[in-house]
PDBQT receptor file of N, H, CA, C and O in Angstrom, charges set to zero:
ATOM      1  N   MET A   1     -21.779  -5.620  10.492  1.00  0.00    +0.000 N 
ATOM      2  CA  MET A   1     -21.925  -6.405   9.271  1.00  0.00    +0.000 C 
ATOM      3  C   MET A   1     -21.036  -5.812   8.176  1.00  0.00    +0.000 C 
ATOM      4  O   MET A   1     -20.994  -4.594   8.002  1.00  0.00    +0.000 OA
ATOM      5  N   VAL A   2     -20.333  -6.662   7.446  1.00  0.00    +0.000 N 
ATOM      6  H   VAL A   2     -20.366  -7.651   7.588  1.00  0.00    +0.000 HD
ATOM      7  CA  VAL A   2     -19.436  -6.233   6.385  1.00  0.00    +0.000 C 
ATOM      8  C   VAL A   2     -20.238  -6.022   5.114  1.00  0.00    +0.000 C 
ATOM      9  O   VAL A   2     -21.011  -6.886   4.701  1.00  0.00    +0.000 OA
ATOM     10  N   LYS A   3     -20.047  -4.865   4.500  1.00  0.00    +0.000 N 
ATOM     11  H   LYS A   3     -19.419  -4.162   4.835  1.00  0.00    +0.000 HD
ATOM     12  CA  LYS A   3     -20.747  -4.560   3.257  1.00  0.00    +0.000 C 
ATOM     13  C   LYS A   3     -20.130  -5.377   2.125  1.00  0.00    +0.000 C 
ATOM     14  O   LYS A   3     -18.908  -5.387   1.976  1.00  0.00    +0.000 OA
ATOM     15  N   PRO A   4     -20.949  -6.061   1.324  1.00  0.00    +0.000 N 
ATOM     16  CA  PRO A   4     -20.390  -6.819   0.202  1.00  0.00    +0.000 C 
ATOM     17  C   PRO A   4     -19.757  -5.878  -0.822  1.00  0.00    +0.000 C 
ATOM     18  O   PRO A   4     -20.254  -4.779  -1.065  1.00  0.00    +0.000 OA
ATOM     19  N   LYS A   5     -18.677  -6.321  -1.401  1.00  0.00    +0.000 N 
ATOM     20  H   LYS A   5     -18.273  -7.214  -1.203  1.00  0.00    +0.000 HD
ATOM     21  CA  LYS A   5     -17.983  -5.514  -2.402  1.00  0.00    +0.000 C 
ATOM     22  C   LYS A   5     -18.608  -5.751  -3.769  1.00  0.00    +0.000 C 
ATOM     23  O   LYS A   5     -19.114  -6.833  -4.064  1.00  0.00    +0.000 OA
ATOM     24  N   ASP A   6     -18.560  -4.715  -4.593  1.00  0.00    +0.000 N 
ATOM     25  H   ASP A   6     -18.149  -3.835  -4.353  1.00  0.00    +0.000 HD
ATOM     26  CA  ASP A   6     -19.084  -4.844  -5.950  1.00  0.00    +0.000 C 
ATOM     27  C   ASP A   6     -18.331  -5.937  -6.699  1.00  0.00    +0.000 C 
ATOM     28  O   ASP A   6     -17.129  -6.122  -6.506  1.00  0.00    +0.000 OA
ATOM     29  N   MET A   7     -19.044  -6.652  -7.546  1.00  0.00    +0.000 N 
ATOM     30  H   MET A   7     -20.020  -6.502  -7.703  1.00  0.00    +0.000 HD
ATOM     31  CA  MET A   7     -18.441  -7.704  -8.352  1.00  0.00    +0.000 C 
ATOM     32  C   MET A   7     -17.652  -7.060  -9.483  1.00  0.00    +0.000 C 
ATOM     33  O   MET A   7     -18.196  -6.270 -10.254  1.00  0.00    +0.000 OA
ATOM     34  N   LEU A   8     -16.381  -7.394  -9.581  1.00  0.00    +0.000 N 
ATOM     35  H   LEU A   8     -15.939  -8.036  -8.955  1.00  0.00    +0.000 HD
ATOM     36  CA  LEU A   8     -15.513  -6.845 -10.615  1.00  0.00    +0.000 C 
ATOM     37  C   LEU A   8     -15.365  -7.792 -11.801  1.00  0.00    +0.000 C 
ATOM     38  O   LEU A   8     -14.797  -7.423 -12.829  1.00  0.00    +0.000 OA
ATOM     39  N   LEU A   9     -15.872  -8.998 -11.658  1.00  0.00    +0.000 N 
ATOM     40  H   LEU A   9     -16.334  -9.297 -10.823  1.00  0.00    +0.000 HD
ATOM     41  CA  LEU A   9     -15.730 -10.014 -12.691  1.00  0.00    +0.000 C 
ATOM     42  C   LEU A   9     -17.039 -10.201 -13.450  1.00  0.00    +0.000 C 
ATOM     43  O   LEU A   9     -18.124  -9.992 -12.908  1.00  0.00    +0.000 OA
ATOM     44  N   ILE A  10     -16.919 -10.591 -14.689  1.00  0.00    +0.000 N 
ATOM     45  H   ILE A  10     -16.038 -10.761 -15.130  1.00  0.00    +0.000 HD
ATOM     46  CA  ILE A  10     -18.093 -10.959 -15.479  1.00  0.00    +0.000 C 
ATOM     47  C   ILE A  10     -18.300 -12.452 -15.265  1.00  0.00    +0.000 C 
ATOM     48  O   ILE A  10     -17.498 -13.277 -15.704  1.00  0.00    +0.000 OA
ATOM     49  N   GLY A  11     -19.390 -12.780 -14.581  1.00  0.00    +0.000 N 
ATOM     50  H   GLY A  11     -20.040 -12.110 -14.225  1.00  0.00    +0.000 HD
ATOM     51  CA  GLY A  11     -19.629 -14.149 -14.158  1.00  0.00    +0.000 C 
ATOM     52  C   GLY A  11     -19.561 -15.174 -15.274  1.00  0.00    +0.000 C 
ATOM     53  O   GLY A  11     -18.844 -16.167 -15.153  1.00  0.00    +0.000 OA
ATOM     54  N   SER A  12     -20.282 -14.958 -16.343  1.00  0.00    +0.000 N 
ATOM     55  H   SER A  12     -20.864 -14.151 -16.441  1.00  0.00    +0.000 HD
ATOM     56  CA  SER A  12     -20.329 -15.955 -17.418  1.00  0.00    +0.000 C 
ATOM     57  C   SER A  12     -18.967 -16.127 -18.081  1.00  0.00    +0.000 C 
ATOM     58  O   SER A  12     -18.581 -17.250 -18.405  1.00  0.00    +0.000 OA
ATOM     59  N   LYS A  13     -18.242 -15.050 -18.285  1.00  0.00    +0.000 N 
ATOM     60  H   LYS A  13     -18.555 -14.138 -18.021  1.00  0.00    +0.000 HD
ATOM     61  CA  LYS A  13     -16.917 -15.126 -18.918  1.00  0.00    +0.000 C 
ATOM     62  C   LYS A  13     -15.920 -15.831 -18.001  1.00  0.00    +0.000 C 
ATOM     63  O   LYS A  13     -15.097 -16.622 -18.462  1.00  0.00    +0.000 OA
ATOM     64  N   THR A  14     -15.996 -15.544 -16.710  1.00  0.00    +0.000 N 
ATOM     65  H   THR A  14     -16.664 -14.902 -16.336  1.00  0.00    +0.000 HD
ATOM     66  CA  THR A  14     -15.091 -16.175 -15.754  1.00  0.00    +0.000 C 
ATOM     67  C   THR A  14     -15.365 -17.669 -15.668  1.00  0.00    +0.000 C 
ATOM     68  O   THR A  14     -14.435 -18.476 -15.683  1.00  0.00    +0.000 OA
ATOM     69  N   LYS A  15     -16.630 -18.036 -15.579  1.00  0.00    +0.000 N 
ATOM     70  H   LYS A  15     -17.385 -17.381 -15.567  1.00  0.00    +0.000 HD
ATOM     71  CA  LYS A  15     -16.973 -19.455 -15.526  1.00  0.00    +0.000 C 
ATOM     72  C   LYS A  15     -16.576 -20.165 -16.812  1.00  0.00    +0.000 C 
ATOM     73  O   LYS A  15     -16.094 -21.297 -16.765  1.00  0.00    +0.000 OA
ATOM     74  N   ASP A  16     -16.771 -19.521 -17.962  1.00  0.00    +0.000 N 
ATOM     75  H   ASP A  16     -17.163 -18.601 -18.000  1.00  0.00    +0.000 HD
ATOM     76  CA  ASP A  16     -16.360 -20.112 -19.234  1.00  0.00    +0.000 C 
ATOM     77  C   ASP A  16     -14.852 -20.353 -19.260  1.00  0.00    +0.000 C 
ATOM     78  O   ASP A  16     -14.399 -21.393 -19.737  1.00  0.00    +0.000 OA
ATOM     79  N   ALA A  17     -14.078 -19.403 -18.754  1.00  0.00    +0.000 N 
ATOM     80  H   ALA A  17     -14.446 -18.557 -18.366  1.00  0.00    +0.000 HD
ATOM     81  CA  ALA A  17     -12.627 -19.551 -18.725  1.00  0.00    +0.000 C 
ATOM     82  C   ALA A  17     -12.218 -20.715 -17.828  1.00  0.00    +0.000 C 
ATOM     83  O   ALA A  17     -11.317 -21.478 -18.176  1.00  0.00    +0.000 OA
ATOM     84  N   LEU A  18     -12.869 -20.855 -16.684  1.00  0.00    +0.000 N 
ATOM     85  H   LEU A  18     -13.601 -20.235 -16.402  1.00  0.00    +0.000 HD
ATOM     86  CA  LEU A  18     -12.560 -21.966 -15.789  1.00  0.00    +0.000 C 
ATOM     87  C   LEU A  18     -12.948 -23.305 -16.409  1.00  0.00    +0.000 C 
ATOM     88  O   LEU A  18     -12.217 -24.287 -16.284  1.00  0.00    +0.000 OA
ATOM     89  N   ARG A  19     -14.069 -23.341 -17.059  1.00  0.00    +0.000 N 
ATOM     90  H   ARG A  19     -14.663 -22.543 -17.161  1.00  0.00    +0.000 HD
ATOM     91  CA  ARG A  19     -14.544 -24.580 -17.687  1.00  0.00    +0.000 C 
ATOM     92  C   ARG A  19     -13.691 -24.963 -18.891  1.00  0.00    +0.000 C 
ATOM     93  O   ARG A  19     -13.579 -26.146 -19.213  1.00  0.00    +0.000 OA
ATOM     94  N   SER A  20     -13.089 -23.988 -19.560  1.00  0.00    +0.000 N 
ATOM     95  H   SER A  20     -13.179 -23.027 -19.298  1.00  0.00    +0.000 HD
ATOM     96  CA  SER A  20     -12.315 -24.266 -20.767  1.00  0.00    +0.000 C 
ATOM     97  C   SER A  20     -11.054 -25.073 -20.471  1.00  0.00    +0.000 C 
ATOM     98  O   SER A  20     -10.450 -25.638 -21.383  1.00  0.00    +0.000 OA
ATOM     99  N   MET A  21     -10.660 -25.127 -19.224  1.00  0.00    +0.000 N 
ATOM    100  H   MET A  21     -11.150 -24.667 -18.483  1.00  0.00    +0.000 HD
ATOM    101  CA  MET A  21      -9.446 -25.845 -18.839  1.00  0.00    +0.000 C 
ATOM    102  C   MET A  21      -9.703 -27.331 -18.612  1.00  0.00    +0.000 C 
ATOM    103  O   MET A  21      -8.793 -28.062 -18.220  1.00  0.00    +0.000 OA
ATOM    104  N   GLY A  22     -10.890 -27.770 -18.847  1.00  0.00    +0.000 N 
ATOM    105  H   GLY A  22     -11.629 -27.176 -19.166  1.00  0.00    +0.000 HD
ATOM    106  CA  GLY A  22     -11.230 -29.173 -18.672  1.00  0.00    +0.000 C 
ATOM    107  C   GLY A  22     -12.703 -29.322 -18.389  1.00  0.00    +0.000 C 
ATOM    108  O   GLY A  22     -13.461 -28.354 -18.447  1.00  0.00    +0.000 OA
ATOM    109  N   LYS A  23     -13.099 -30.521 -18.087  1.00  0.00    +0.000 N 
ATOM    110  H   LYS A  23     -12.483 -31.308 -18.040  1.00  0.00    +0.000 HD
ATOM    111  CA  LYS A  23     -14.512 -30.797 -17.824  1.00  0.00    +0.000 C 
ATOM    112  C   LYS A  23     -14.802 -30.601 -16.346  1.00  0.00    +0.000 C 
ATOM    113  O   LYS A  23     -15.027 -31.559 -15.605  1.00  0.00    +0.000 OA
ATOM    114  N   TYR A  24     -14.792 -29.338 -15.933  1.00  0.00    +0.000 N 
ATOM    115  H   TYR A  24     -14.609 -28.561 -16.535  1.00  0.00    +0.000 HD
ATOM    116  CA  TYR A  24     -15.020 -29.012 -14.535  1.00  0.00    +0.000 C 
ATOM    117  C   TYR A  24     -16.337 -28.275 -14.376  1.00  0.00    +0.000 C 
ATOM    118  O   TYR A  24     -16.746 -27.510 -15.250  1.00  0.00    +0.000 OA
ATOM    119  N   ASN A  25     -16.983 -28.509 -13.271  1.00  0.00    +0.000 N 
ATOM    120  H   ASN A  25     -16.651 -29.130 -12.562  1.00  0.00    +0.000 HD
ATOM    121  CA  ASN A  25     -18.128 -27.708 -12.874  1.00  0.00    +0.000 C 
ATOM    122  C   ASN A  25     -17.605 -26.572 -12.020  1.00  0.00    +0.000 C 
ATOM    123  O   ASN A  25     -16.562 -26.708 -11.380  1.00  0.00    +0.000 OA
ATOM    124  N   VAL A  26     -18.304 -25.466 -12.000  1.00  0.00    +0.000 N 
ATOM    125  H   VAL A  26     -19.151 -25.356 -12.520  1.00  0.00    +0.000 HD
ATOM    126  CA  VAL A  26     -17.876 -24.300 -11.242  1.00  0.00    +0.000 C 
ATOM    127  C   VAL A  26     -18.992 -23.922 -10.274  1.00  0.00    +0.000 C 
ATOM    128  O   VAL A  26     -20.110 -23.626 -10.696  1.00  0.00    +0.000 OA
ATOM    129  N   SER A  27     -18.691 -23.932  -8.982  1.00  0.00    +0.000 N 
ATOM    130  H   SER A  27     -17.783 -24.172  -8.639  1.00  0.00    +0.000 HD
ATOM    131  CA  SER A  27     -19.713 -23.586  -7.998  1.00  0.00    +0.000 C 
ATOM    132  C   SER A  27     -19.913 -22.075  -7.963  1.00  0.00    +0.000 C 
ATOM    133  O   SER A  27     -19.052 -21.310  -8.397  1.00  0.00    +0.000 OA
ATOM    134  N   ASN A  28     -21.050 -21.665  -7.444  1.00  0.00    +0.000 N 
ATOM    135  H   ASN A  28     -21.749 -22.287  -7.090  1.00  0.00    +0.000 HD
ATOM    136  CA  ASN A  28     -21.392 -20.244  -7.419  1.00  0.00    +0.000 C 
ATOM    137  C   ASN A  28     -20.467 -19.418  -6.533  1.00  0.00    +0.000 C 
ATOM    138  O   ASN A  28     -20.244 -18.239  -6.805  1.00  0.00    +0.000 OA
ATOM    139  N   ASP A  29     -19.930 -20.019  -5.481  1.00  0.00    +0.000 N 
ATOM    140  H   ASP A  29     -20.111 -20.977  -5.260  1.00  0.00    +0.000 HD
ATOM    141  CA  ASP A  29     -19.086 -19.246  -4.571  1.00  0.00    +0.000 C 
ATOM    142  C   ASP A  29     -17.679 -18.996  -5.115  1.00  0.00    +0.000 C 
ATOM    143  O   ASP A  29     -16.911 -18.243  -4.516  1.00  0.00    +0.000 OA
ATOM    144  N   VAL A  30     -17.339 -19.614  -6.233  1.00  0.00    +0.000 N 
ATOM    145  H   VAL A  30     -17.963 -20.225  -6.720  1.00  0.00    +0.000 HD
ATOM    146  CA  VAL A  30     -16.031 -19.377  -6.846  1.00  0.00    +0.000 C 
ATOM    147  C   VAL A  30     -15.886 -17.913  -7.262  1.00  0.00    +0.000 C 
ATOM    148  O   VAL A  30     -14.825 -17.318  -7.077  1.00  0.00    +0.000 OA
ATOM    149  N   LEU A  31     -16.930 -17.342  -7.812  1.00  0.00    +0.000 N 
ATOM    150  H   LEU A  31     -17.792 -17.826  -7.962  1.00  0.00    +0.000 HD
ATOM    151  CA  LEU A  31     -16.854 -15.943  -8.238  1.00  0.00    +0.000 C 
ATOM    152  C   LEU A  31     -16.602 -15.014  -7.060  1.00  0.00    +0.000 C 
ATOM    153  O   LEU A  31     -15.836 -14.058  -7.183  1.00  0.00    +0.000 OA
ATOM    154  N   ASP A  32     -17.231 -15.277  -5.928  1.00  0.00    +0.000 N 
ATOM    155  H   ASP A  32     -17.853 -16.054  -5.829  1.00  0.00    +0.000 HD
ATOM    156  CA  ASP A  32     -17.003 -14.464  -4.740  1.00  0.00    +0.000 C 
ATOM    157  C   ASP A  32     -15.556 -14.576  -4.272  1.00  0.00    +0.000 C 
ATOM    158  O   ASP A  32     -14.937 -13.578  -3.901  1.00  0.00    +0.000 OA
ATOM    159  N   ALA A  33     -15.021 -15.793  -4.293  1.00  0.00    +0.000 N 
ATOM    160  H   ALA A  33     -15.523 -16.604  -4.594  1.00  0.00    +0.000 HD
ATOM    161  CA  ALA A  33     -13.633 -16.003  -3.868  1.00  0.00    +0.000 C 
ATOM    162  C   ALA A  33     -12.661 -15.292  -4.805  1.00  0.00    +0.000 C 
ATOM    163  O   ALA A  33     -11.711 -14.656  -4.348  1.00  0.00    +0.000 OA
ATOM    164  N   LEU A  34     -12.891 -15.396  -6.101  1.00  0.00    +0.000 N 
ATOM    165  H   LEU A  34     -13.663 -15.912  -6.472  1.00  0.00    +0.000 HD
ATOM    166  CA  LEU A  34     -12.029 -14.717  -7.066  1.00  0.00    +0.000 C 
ATOM    167  C   LEU A  34     -12.150 -13.203  -6.945  1.00  0.00    +0.000 C 
ATOM    168  O   LEU A  34     -11.155 -12.487  -7.059  1.00  0.00    +0.000 OA
ATOM    169  N   ASN A  35     -13.357 -12.717  -6.717  1.00  0.00    +0.000 N 
ATOM    170  H   ASN A  35     -14.165 -13.298  -6.625  1.00  0.00    +0.000 HD
ATOM    171  CA  ASN A  35     -13.575 -11.281  -6.564  1.00  0.00    +0.000 C 
ATOM    172  C   ASN A  35     -12.811 -10.756  -5.347  1.00  0.00    +0.000 C 
ATOM    173  O   ASN A  35     -12.214  -9.681  -5.400  1.00  0.00    +0.000 OA
ATOM    174  N   THR A  36     -12.833 -11.513  -4.261  1.00  0.00    +0.000 N 
ATOM    175  H   THR A  36     -13.318 -12.386  -4.217  1.00  0.00    +0.000 HD
ATOM    176  CA  THR A  36     -12.083 -11.136  -3.061  1.00  0.00    +0.000 C 
ATOM    177  C   THR A  36     -10.592 -11.074  -3.370  1.00  0.00    +0.000 C 
ATOM    178  O   THR A  36      -9.892 -10.171  -2.911  1.00  0.00    +0.000 OA
ATOM    179  N   GLN A  37     -10.115 -12.028  -4.140  1.00  0.00    +0.000 N 
ATOM    180  H   GLN A  37     -10.683 -12.762  -4.513  1.00  0.00    +0.000 HD
ATOM    181  CA  GLN A  37      -8.699 -12.050  -4.520  1.00  0.00    +0.000 C 
ATOM    182  C   GLN A  37      -8.335 -10.844  -5.387  1.00  0.00    +0.000 C 
ATOM    183  O   GLN A  37      -7.261 -10.268  -5.216  1.00  0.00    +0.000 OA
ATOM    184  N   VAL A  38      -9.203 -10.460  -6.303  1.00  0.00    +0.000 N 
ATOM    185  H   VAL A  38     -10.075 -10.929  -6.442  1.00  0.00    +0.000 HD
ATOM    186  CA  VAL A  38      -8.954  -9.296  -7.153  1.00  0.00    +0.000 C 
ATOM    187  C   VAL A  38      -8.870  -8.030  -6.302  1.00  0.00    +0.000 C 
ATOM    188  O   VAL A  38      -7.991  -7.195  -6.517  1.00  0.00    +0.000 OA
ATOM    189  N   TYR A  39      -9.781  -7.886  -5.335  1.00  0.00    +0.000 N 
ATOM    190  H   TYR A  39     -10.495  -8.564  -5.160  1.00  0.00    +0.000 HD
ATOM    191  CA  TYR A  39      -9.712  -6.723  -4.440  1.00  0.00    +0.000 C 
ATOM    192  C   TYR A  39      -8.402  -6.708  -3.654  1.00  0.00    +0.000 C 
ATOM    193  O   TYR A  39      -7.827  -5.642  -3.436  1.00  0.00    +0.000 OA
ATOM    194  N   TRP A  40      -7.927  -7.872  -3.229  1.00  0.00    +0.000 N 
ATOM    195  H   TRP A  40      -8.394  -8.739  -3.406  1.00  0.00    +0.000 HD
ATOM    196  CA  TRP A  40      -6.666  -7.960  -2.498  1.00  0.00    +0.000 C 
ATOM    197  C   TRP A  40      -5.501  -7.534  -3.396  1.00  0.00    +0.000 C 
ATOM    198  O   TRP A  40      -4.616  -6.795  -2.964  1.00  0.00    +0.000 OA
ATOM    199  N   LEU A  41      -5.507  -8.006  -4.653  1.00  0.00    +0.000 N 
ATOM    200  H   LEU A  41      -6.225  -8.607  -5.004  1.00  0.00    +0.000 HD
ATOM    201  CA  LEU A  41      -4.453  -7.625  -5.598  1.00  0.00    +0.000 C 
ATOM    202  C   LEU A  41      -4.441  -6.112  -5.833  1.00  0.00    +0.000 C 
ATOM    203  O   LEU A  41      -3.377  -5.497  -5.904  1.00  0.00    +0.000 OA
ATOM    204  N   ILE A  42      -5.613  -5.530  -5.952  1.00  0.00    +0.000 N 
ATOM    205  H   ILE A  42      -6.477  -6.030  -5.894  1.00  0.00    +0.000 HD
ATOM    206  CA  ILE A  42      -5.720  -4.080  -6.139  1.00  0.00    +0.000 C 
ATOM    207  C   ILE A  42      -5.153  -3.349  -4.930  1.00  0.00    +0.000 C 
ATOM    208  O   ILE A  42      -4.415  -2.375  -5.077  1.00  0.00    +0.000 OA
ATOM    209  N   ASP A  43      -5.494  -3.813  -3.750  1.00  0.00    +0.000 N 
ATOM    210  H   ASP A  43      -6.094  -4.604  -3.631  1.00  0.00    +0.000 HD
ATOM    211  CA  ASP A  43      -4.993  -3.199  -2.518  1.00  0.00    +0.000 C 
ATOM    212  C   ASP A  43      -3.469  -3.278  -2.457  1.00  0.00    +0.000 C 
ATOM    213  O   ASP A  43      -2.806  -2.298  -2.119  1.00  0.00    +0.000 OA
ATOM    214  N   GLN A  44      -2.920  -4.437  -2.782  1.00  0.00    +0.000 N 
ATOM    215  H   GLN A  44      -3.459  -5.234  -3.057  1.00  0.00    +0.000 HD
ATOM    216  CA  GLN A  44      -1.466  -4.604  -2.764  1.00  0.00    +0.000 C 
ATOM    217  C   GLN A  44      -0.781  -3.704  -3.794  1.00  0.00    +0.000 C 
ATOM    218  O   GLN A  44       0.278  -3.139  -3.520  1.00  0.00    +0.000 OA
ATOM    219  N   ALA A  45      -1.382  -3.573  -4.972  1.00  0.00    +0.000 N 
ATOM    220  H   ALA A  45      -2.242  -4.032  -5.194  1.00  0.00    +0.000 HD
ATOM    221  CA  ALA A  45      -0.814  -2.712  -6.018  1.00  0.00    +0.000 C 
ATOM    222  C   ALA A  45      -0.827  -1.252  -5.585  1.00  0.00    +0.000 C 
ATOM    223  O   ALA A  45       0.130  -0.518  -5.829  1.00  0.00    +0.000 OA
ATOM    224  N   GLN A  46      -1.911  -0.833  -4.944  1.00  0.00    +0.000 N 
ATOM    225  H   GLN A  46      -2.689  -1.430  -4.745  1.00  0.00    +0.000 HD
ATOM    226  CA  GLN A  46      -1.984   0.547  -4.457  1.00  0.00    +0.000 C 
ATOM    227  C   GLN A  46      -0.919   0.810  -3.401  1.00  0.00    +0.000 C 
ATOM    228  O   GLN A  46      -0.291   1.869  -3.404  1.00  0.00    +0.000 OA
ATOM    229  N   LYS A  47      -0.713  -0.137  -2.506  1.00  0.00    +0.000 N 
ATOM    230  H   LYS A  47      -1.223  -0.997  -2.503  1.00  0.00    +0.000 HD
ATOM    231  CA  LYS A  47       0.296   0.025  -1.460  1.00  0.00    +0.000 C 
ATOM    232  C   LYS A  47       1.699   0.098  -2.052  1.00  0.00    +0.000 C 
ATOM    233  O   LYS A  47       2.510   0.923  -1.632  1.00  0.00    +0.000 OA
ATOM    234  N   ARG A  48       1.987  -0.762  -3.027  1.00  0.00    +0.000 N 
ATOM    235  H   ARG A  48       1.328  -1.433  -3.368  1.00  0.00    +0.000 HD
ATOM    236  CA  ARG A  48       3.317  -0.759  -3.652  1.00  0.00    +0.000 C 
ATOM    237  C   ARG A  48       3.544   0.539  -4.408  1.00  0.00    +0.000 C 
ATOM    238  O   ARG A  48       4.622   1.127  -4.331  1.00  0.00    +0.000 OA
ATOM    239  N   CYS A  49       2.546   0.980  -5.127  1.00  0.00    +0.000 N 
ATOM    240  H   CYS A  49       1.669   0.503  -5.190  1.00  0.00    +0.000 HD
ATOM    241  CA  CYS A  49       2.639   2.233  -5.874  1.00  0.00    +0.000 C 
ATOM    242  C   CYS A  49       2.915   3.393  -4.928  1.00  0.00    +0.000 C 
ATOM    243  O   CYS A  49       3.807   4.203  -5.181  1.00  0.00    +0.000 OA
ATOM    244  N   SER A  50       2.169   3.477  -3.856  1.00  0.00    +0.000 N 
ATOM    245  H   SER A  50       1.444   2.819  -3.650  1.00  0.00    +0.000 HD
ATOM    246  CA  SER A  50       2.332   4.537  -2.873  1.00  0.00    +0.000 C 
ATOM    247  C   SER A  50       3.708   4.475  -2.212  1.00  0.00    +0.000 C 
ATOM    248  O   SER A  50       4.348   5.505  -1.997  1.00  0.00    +0.000 OA
ATOM    249  N   ALA A  51       4.154   3.267  -1.896  1.00  0.00    +0.000 N 
ATOM    250  H   ALA A  51       3.635   2.431  -2.071  1.00  0.00    +0.000 HD
ATOM    251  CA  ALA A  51       5.462   3.096  -1.258  1.00  0.00    +0.000 C 
ATOM    252  C   ALA A  51       6.600   3.550  -2.169  1.00  0.00    +0.000 C 
ATOM    253  O   ALA A  51       7.664   3.944  -1.692  1.00  0.00    +0.000 OA
ATOM    254  N   ASN A  52       6.375   3.495  -3.461  1.00  0.00    +0.000 N 
ATOM    255  H   ASN A  52       5.511   3.175  -3.848  1.00  0.00    +0.000 HD
ATOM    256  CA  ASN A  52       7.377   3.930  -4.429  1.00  0.00    +0.000 C 
ATOM    257  C   ASN A  52       7.202   5.391  -4.828  1.00  0.00    +0.000 C 
ATOM    258  O   ASN A  52       7.862   5.872  -5.749  1.00  0.00    +0.000 OA
ATOM    259  N   GLY A  53       6.308   6.098  -4.128  1.00  0.00    +0.000 N 
ATOM    260  H   GLY A  53       5.772   5.707  -3.380  1.00  0.00    +0.000 HD
ATOM    261  CA  GLY A  53       6.114   7.524  -4.372  1.00  0.00    +0.000 C 
ATOM    262  C   GLY A  53       5.457   7.856  -5.696  1.00  0.00    +0.000 C 
ATOM    263  O   GLY A  53       5.668   8.937  -6.247  1.00  0.00    +0.000 OA
ATOM    264  N   ARG A  54       4.662   6.931  -6.207  1.00  0.00    +0.000 N 
ATOM    265  H   ARG A  54       4.491   6.053  -5.759  1.00  0.00    +0.000 HD
ATOM    266  CA  ARG A  54       3.983   7.162  -7.485  1.00  0.00    +0.000 C 
ATOM    267  C   ARG A  54       2.478   7.254  -7.276  1.00  0.00    +0.000 C 
ATOM    268  O   ARG A  54       1.947   6.826  -6.251  1.00  0.00    +0.000 OA
ATOM    269  N   LYS A  55       1.808   7.818  -8.266  1.00  0.00    +0.000 N 
ATOM    270  H   LYS A  55       2.240   8.166  -9.098  1.00  0.00    +0.000 HD
ATOM    271  CA  LYS A  55       0.347   7.866  -8.264  1.00  0.00    +0.000 C 
ATOM    272  C   LYS A  55      -0.238   7.029  -9.392  1.00  0.00    +0.000 C 
ATOM    273  O   LYS A  55      -1.457   6.929  -9.531  1.00  0.00    +0.000 OA
ATOM    274  N   THR A  56       0.621   6.437 -10.186  1.00  0.00    +0.000 N 
ATOM    275  H   THR A  56       1.612   6.519 -10.073  1.00  0.00    +0.000 HD
ATOM    276  CA  THR A  56       0.179   5.618 -11.306  1.00  0.00    +0.000 C 
ATOM    277  C   THR A  56       0.515   4.162 -11.021  1.00  0.00    +0.000 C 
ATOM    278  O   THR A  56       1.680   3.808 -10.841  1.00  0.00    +0.000 OA
ATOM    279  N   ILE A  57      -0.507   3.326 -10.983  1.00  0.00    +0.000 N 
ATOM    280  H   ILE A  57      -1.454   3.613 -11.129  1.00  0.00    +0.000 HD
ATOM    281  CA  ILE A  57      -0.294   1.896 -10.782  1.00  0.00    +0.000 C 
ATOM    282  C   ILE A  57       0.150   1.303 -12.111  1.00  0.00    +0.000 C 
ATOM    283  O   ILE A  57      -0.478   1.522 -13.147  1.00  0.00    +0.000 OA
ATOM    284  N   ARG A  58       1.238   0.552 -12.064  1.00  0.00    +0.000 N 
ATOM    285  H   ARG A  58       1.749   0.374 -11.223  1.00  0.00    +0.000 HD
ATOM    286  CA  ARG A  58       1.795  -0.081 -13.265  1.00  0.00    +0.000 C 
ATOM    287  C   ARG A  58       1.627  -1.591 -13.174  1.00  0.00    +0.000 C 
ATOM    288  O   ARG A  58       1.316  -2.141 -12.117  1.00  0.00    +0.000 OA
ATOM    289  N   ASN A  59       1.837  -2.240 -14.301  1.00  0.00    +0.000 N 
ATOM    290  H   ASN A  59       2.089  -1.794 -15.160  1.00  0.00    +0.000 HD
ATOM    291  CA  ASN A  59       1.622  -3.697 -14.335  1.00  0.00    +0.000 C 
ATOM    292  C   ASN A  59       2.510  -4.428 -13.339  1.00  0.00    +0.000 C 
ATOM    293  O   ASN A  59       2.097  -5.455 -12.800  1.00  0.00    +0.000 OA
ATOM    294  N   HIS A  60       3.704  -3.937 -13.079  1.00  0.00    +0.000 N 
ATOM    295  H   HIS A  60       4.039  -3.103 -13.517  1.00  0.00    +0.000 HD
ATOM    296  CA  HIS A  60       4.582  -4.632 -12.134  1.00  0.00    +0.000 C 
ATOM    297  C   HIS A  60       4.172  -4.421 -10.679  1.00  0.00    +0.000 C 
ATOM    298  O   HIS A  60       4.743  -5.045  -9.785  1.00  0.00    +0.000 OA
ATOM    299  N   ASP A  61       3.199  -3.557 -10.430  1.00  0.00    +0.000 N 
ATOM    300  H   ASP A  61       2.736  -3.050 -11.157  1.00  0.00    +0.000 HD
ATOM    301  CA  ASP A  61       2.667  -3.384  -9.080  1.00  0.00    +0.000 C 
ATOM    302  C   ASP A  61       1.695  -4.514  -8.706  1.00  0.00    +0.000 C 
ATOM    303  O   ASP A  61       1.395  -4.721  -7.531  1.00  0.00    +0.000 OA
ATOM    304  N   ILE A  62       1.217  -5.228  -9.708  1.00  0.00    +0.000 N 
ATOM    305  H   ILE A  62       1.461  -5.059 -10.663  1.00  0.00    +0.000 HD
ATOM    306  CA  ILE A  62       0.312  -6.348  -9.471  1.00  0.00    +0.000 C 
ATOM    307  C   ILE A  62       1.175  -7.567  -9.166  1.00  0.00    +0.000 C 
ATOM    308  O   ILE A  62       1.942  -8.034 -10.008  1.00  0.00    +0.000 OA
ATOM    309  N   LEU A  63       1.032  -8.064  -7.955  1.00  0.00    +0.000 N 
ATOM    310  H   LEU A  63       0.409  -7.685  -7.271  1.00  0.00    +0.000 HD
ATOM    311  CA  LEU A  63       1.827  -9.217  -7.546  1.00  0.00    +0.000 C 
ATOM    312  C   LEU A  63       1.223 -10.492  -8.107  1.00  0.00    +0.000 C 
ATOM    313  O   LEU A  63       0.011 -10.695  -8.047  1.00  0.00    +0.000 OA
ATOM    314  N   ALA A  64       2.066 -11.339  -8.645  1.00  0.00    +0.000 N 
ATOM    315  H   ALA A  64       3.051 -11.174  -8.694  1.00  0.00    +0.000 HD
ATOM    316  CA  ALA A  64       1.580 -12.598  -9.203  1.00  0.00    +0.000 C 
ATOM    317  C   ALA A  64       1.820 -13.739  -8.252  1.00  0.00    +0.000 C 
ATOM    318  O   ALA A  64       1.474 -14.880  -8.558  1.00  0.00    +0.000 OA
TER     319      ALA A  64
């Protein structure tokens, strides 16, 4: 069984941001999907930083 990852997002703020873009409803599983994406971005940034021989993650290490 895969251990769930800690939530890195503030649910109410994230939902408010999504709703502010129009009259959309936001399902509960959206936060889980976004949280998974944030963990992936962090992993990619760590790999890029390491590949460049650095220990400090910089803004350009986050892939857009």
